[in-house]
C-alpha positions as CSV (number, residue, x, y, z in Angstrom):
1,M,0.0,0.0,0.0
2,T,1.3,3.4,-1.0
3,Y,1.8,5.9,1.9
4,K,0.0,9.2,1.4
5,P,1.3,12.0,3.6
6,P,-1.4,13.9,5.5
7,R,-2.7,17.0,3.8
8,R,-1.1,20.3,5.0
9,P,-3.7,22.4,6.9
10,Q,-4.6,25.7,5.3
11,F,-4.4,28.6,7.7
12,F,-6.3,31.9,7.3
13,Y,-5.6,35.1,9.1
14,T,-7.4,38.5,9.4
15,T,-5.5,41.7,8.9
16,A,-5.8,44.7,11.2
17,P,-8.0,47.6,10.0
18,L,-6.4,49.9,7.4
19,P,-7.7,52.8,5.3
20,C,-9.8,51.6,2.4
21,P,-7.9,52.1,-0.9
22,Y,-11.2,52.5,-2.8
23,L,-13.6,54.6,-0.7
24,A,-12.4,57.6,1.4
25,G,-13.3,57.6,5.0
26,R,-13.7,53.8,5.3
27,T,-11.5,51.1,6.6
28,E,-10.8,47.6,5.3
29,R,-9.9,44.3,6.7
30,K,-8.8,41.2,4.8
31,V,-8.7,37.5,5.3
32,V,-5.4,36.2,3.9
33,T,-3.8,32.8,3.3
34,E,-0.5,31.6,1.8
35,I,-0.4,29.9,-1.5
36,T,2.5,27.4,-1.4
37,G,3.4,23.8,-2.1
38,P,2.8,21.4,-5.0
39,D,-0.9,22.1,-5.0
40,S,-0.7,25.8,-5.3
41,D,-2.5,26.0,-8.7
42,T,-5.4,23.9,-7.4
43,L,-5.6,25.9,-4.2
44,H,-5.6,29.2,-6.1
45,D,-8.3,28.0,-8.4
46,R,-10.5,27.1,-5.5
47,L,-9.9,30.4,-3.7
48,S,-10.5,32.4,-6.9
49,R,-13.9,30.8,-7.3
50,A,-14.6,31.8,-3.7
51,G,-13.8,35.4,-4.5
52,F,-10.2,35.7,-3.4
53,R,-7.5,37.6,-5.3
54,R,-3.7,37.0,-5.4
55,S,-0.8,39.3,-4.5
56,H,2.6,37.6,-4.6
57,N,2.1,34.3,-2.8
58,I,-0.8,35.5,-0.7
59,A,-4.5,35.1,-1.5
60,Y,-6.9,37.7,0.1
61,A,-10.5,38.7,0.3
62,P,-12.2,41.6,2.0
63,V,-14.0,40.9,5.3
64,C,-15.0,44.5,6.2
65,P,-17.6,44.2,9.1
66,S,-19.7,47.2,8.1
67,C,-19.3,47.4,4.3
68,Q,-20.1,45.1,1.4
69,A,-19.0,47.5,-1.4
70,C,-16.4,45.1,-2.9
71,V,-18.2,42.4,-5.1
72,P,-16.2,39.7,-6.9
73,I,-17.0,39.8,-10.6
74,R,-16.2,37.7,-13.6
75,I,-17.1,37.6,-17.3
76,P,-18.5,34.4,-18.9
77,V,-16.7,34.7,-22.2
78,K,-19.1,32.7,-24.4
79,A,-22.1,34.8,-23.5
80,F,-20.2,38.1,-23.6
81,Q,-21.7,40.7,-26.0
82,P,-19.8,44.0,-26.3
83,D,-22.0,47.1,-26.4
84,R,-21.6,50.0,-28.8
85,T,-19.0,51.8,-26.5
86,L,-16.9,48.6,-26.1
87,R,-16.9,48.0,-29.8
88,K,-15.8,51.5,-30.4
89,I,-12.9,51.0,-27.9
90,A,-11.9,47.8,-29.7
91,R,-11.8,49.6,-33.1
92,A,-9.8,52.5,-31.7
93,N,-7.1,50.0,-30.5
94,R,-7.2,47.5,-33.3
95,A,-3.6,48.4,-34.4
96,L,-2.3,47.2,-31.0
97,E,-0.8,43.7,-30.8
98,G,-0.7,41.7,-27.6
99,F,2.4,39.7,-26.8
100,I,2.4,37.1,-24.0
101,V,5.7,37.1,-22.2
102,P,6.9,35.3,-19.0
103,P,6.5,37.0,-15.6
104,R,9.9,38.7,-15.7
105,A,10.2,42.4,-14.8
106,T,11.9,44.6,-17.4
107,A,13.1,48.2,-17.2
108,E,10.7,49.1,-20.1
109,Q,7.7,47.8,-18.2
110,F,8.8,49.5,-15.0
111,Q,9.2,52.9,-16.7
112,L,5.7,52.6,-18.0
113,F,4.4,51.4,-14.6
114,Q,6.1,54.4,-12.9
115,R,4.5,56.9,-15.4
116,Y,1.1,55.3,-14.8
117,Q,1.3,55.4,-11.0
118,K,2.5,59.0,-10.8
119,A,-0.2,60.2,-13.2
120,R,-3.1,58.1,-12.0
121,H,-2.3,57.1,-8.4
122,G,0.2,59.7,-7.2
123,E,-1.1,59.6,-3.6
124,G,-1.1,55.7,-3.4
125,D,1.6,53.4,-2.0
126,M,2.3,51.9,-5.4
127,A,3.6,55.3,-6.6
128,T,6.6,55.0,-4.4
129,M,7.5,51.4,-5.6
130,G,11.1,51.0,-6.8
131,F,12.2,48.5,-9.5
132,Y,12.8,45.7,-6.9
133,D,9.2,46.2,-5.6
134,Y,7.8,46.0,-9.1
135,R,9.9,42.9,-9.8
136,A,8.5,41.2,-6.7
137,M,5.0,42.0,-7.8
138,V,5.6,40.4,-11.1
139,E,7.9,37.5,-10.3
140,D,6.8,36.4,-6.8
141,T,4.2,34.0,-8.0
142,P,3.6,30.3,-7.1
143,I,1.2,29.7,-10.0
144,Q,1.1,30.0,-13.7
145,T,1.4,33.7,-14.5
146,M,2.1,35.8,-17.5
147,I,2.4,39.4,-18.7
148,V,0.6,40.6,-21.8
149,E,2.4,43.5,-23.4
150,Y,0.4,45.6,-25.8
151,R,2.5,47.4,-28.4
152,N,1.9,49.9,-31.2
153,P,3.0,49.0,-34.8
154,D,6.3,50.8,-34.0
155,D,6.8,48.3,-31.2
156,A,6.3,50.9,-28.4
157,L,5.0,49.5,-25.2
158,I,1.9,51.4,-24.3
159,S,0.0,49.0,-22.0
160,A,0.6,45.8,-20.0
161,C,-1.4,43.4,-17.9
162,L,-0.3,40.9,-15.3
163,V,-2.4,37.8,-15.7
164,D,-2.9,34.5,-13.8
165,Q,-4.1,31.4,-15.6
166,L,-6.7,29.4,-13.7
167,G,-8.2,26.1,-14.4
168,D,-11.5,27.8,-15.5
169,G,-10.2,31.1,-16.8
170,L,-7.9,34.1,-16.8
171,S,-7.5,36.4,-13.8
172,A,-6.5,40.0,-14.5
173,V,-4.2,40.8,-11.6
174,Y,-3.1,44.3,-12.5
175,S,-2.9,46.5,-15.6
176,F,-1.2,49.8,-16.4
177,F,-0.8,51.9,-19.5
178,A,0.6,55.2,-20.9
179,P,-1.3,57.9,-19.0
180,E,-1.2,60.3,-21.9
181,M,-3.4,57.8,-23.9
182,D,-6.1,57.6,-21.3
183,K,-8.8,58.6,-23.9
184,R,-8.1,55.3,-25.7
185,S,-9.5,53.3,-22.7
186,L,-6.5,51.0,-22.7
187,G,-7.5,49.3,-19.5
188,T,-10.8,48.3,-21.0
189,H,-9.0,47.2,-24.2
190,A,-6.8,44.8,-22.1
191,V,-10.0,43.2,-20.7
192,L,-11.5,42.8,-24.2
193,W,-8.2,41.2,-25.4
194,L,-8.3,38.8,-22.5
195,I,-11.8,37.8,-23.3
196,E,-10.8,36.9,-26.8
197,Y,-7.7,35.0,-25.6
198,A,-9.8,33.0,-23.1
199,K,-12.0,32.0,-26.0
200,Q,-9.0,30.7,-27.9
201,L,-7.9,28.7,-24.8
202,A,-11.5,27.4,-24.3
203,L,-11.6,28.9,-20.8
204,P,-15.0,29.9,-19.6
205,Y,-14.2,33.0,-17.5
206,V,-12.2,36.2,-17.2
207,Y,-11.9,37.2,-13.5
208,L,-11.8,41.0,-12.9
209,G,-11.3,41.1,-9.2
210,Y,-13.7,43.4,-7.2
211,W,-16.4,45.6,-8.6
212,V,-16.8,48.6,-6.4
213,P,-19.7,50.7,-7.8
214,E,-19.0,53.7,-5.5
215,S,-15.4,53.9,-6.7
216,R,-14.9,55.7,-10.0
217,K,-11.8,53.7,-10.7
218,M,-13.5,50.3,-10.0
219,A,-17.1,50.9,-11.2
220,Y,-16.2,50.3,-14.9
221,K,-16.1,46.6,-14.5
222,A,-19.9,46.3,-14.7
223,R,-19.9,47.6,-18.3
224,F,-18.9,44.1,-19.5
225,R,-22.2,42.3,-19.9
226,P,-23.3,39.8,-19.2
227,S,-21.1,39.4,-16.2
228,E,-21.4,37.4,-13.0
229,V,-21.1,38.5,-9.3
230,L,-20.4,36.4,-6.3
231,V,-23.3,36.9,-3.8
232,G,-24.1,34.6,-0.8
233,G,-21.4,32.1,-1.9
234,A,-22.9,31.6,-5.4
235,W,-22.1,33.2,-8.8
236,R,-25.1,34.8,-10.5
237,T,-25.7,37.0,-13.5
238,L,-25.4,40.7,-12.7
239,T,-28.7,42.5,-13.4
240,D,-29.4,46.2,-13.6
241,A,-31.4,45.7,-10.4
242,D,-28.3,44.2,-8.7
243,A,-26.2,47.2,-9.8
244,E,-28.7,49.6,-8.3
245,A,-28.8,47.5,-5.1
246,V,-25.1,47.4,-4.7
247,A,-24.8,51.1,-5.2
248,R,-27.2,51.4,-2.2
249,D,-25.0,48.9,-0.2
250,A,-28.0,46.6,-0.2
251,L,-26.4,43.5,-1.8
252,V,-25.4,41.8,1.5
253,P,-24.3,38.2,1.4
254,E,-27.1,35.8,2.5
255,T,-24.7,33.7,4.6
256,T,-21.8,34.5,6.8
257,G,-18.6,32.8,7.8
């Protein structure tokens, strides 16, 4: 009989309250757990379906006691139908080509990342990141990860997206772009590109992290329809009524724990 070692227990921890990065005047708390070992991909898949996100080798989810503003959201790629605005964005960026590269930080990426942070998030912690911090963000990953570089016909890097590959989809971890080209909606273009790539890989979903209707920077995620939100431990199609309810902080999970 083959000996099977006992499964390593998974420990979860709750962080101390910190200022919310999305909504001024609120605090956030997270539940976090480490992603390590030979089953990292399987664990990450399971946690992603439960609404967790990854940073380095840590998976986290919000557990703010008095706020439910962060709602996990994903796009079912087969059902996705771009509206007129999204089709216009796709046309405006059709000359861009996406290149999949390994998760290795480059000076070119970091220069673009710095420009983006200083222009768009100058007051945030990420604006002070040095190259080694950026390299850790990109390269410290225990799972299958890639960077998609979006380049103009002259080979200039104007946008990039750090992406995790899951068993059932692609997870957009973080994207950044040339801030002087903000009118081209390059962040939205990156999501549209990932939807098409997920179709090529026969993967059913693109995970977008948290939809925060009250945050101008995070509310855009609901424009991809149909999309699904995680409520009460189950994924369901986002409706206009849901969107209005979340905006009123009324979409409270049906179960706790």
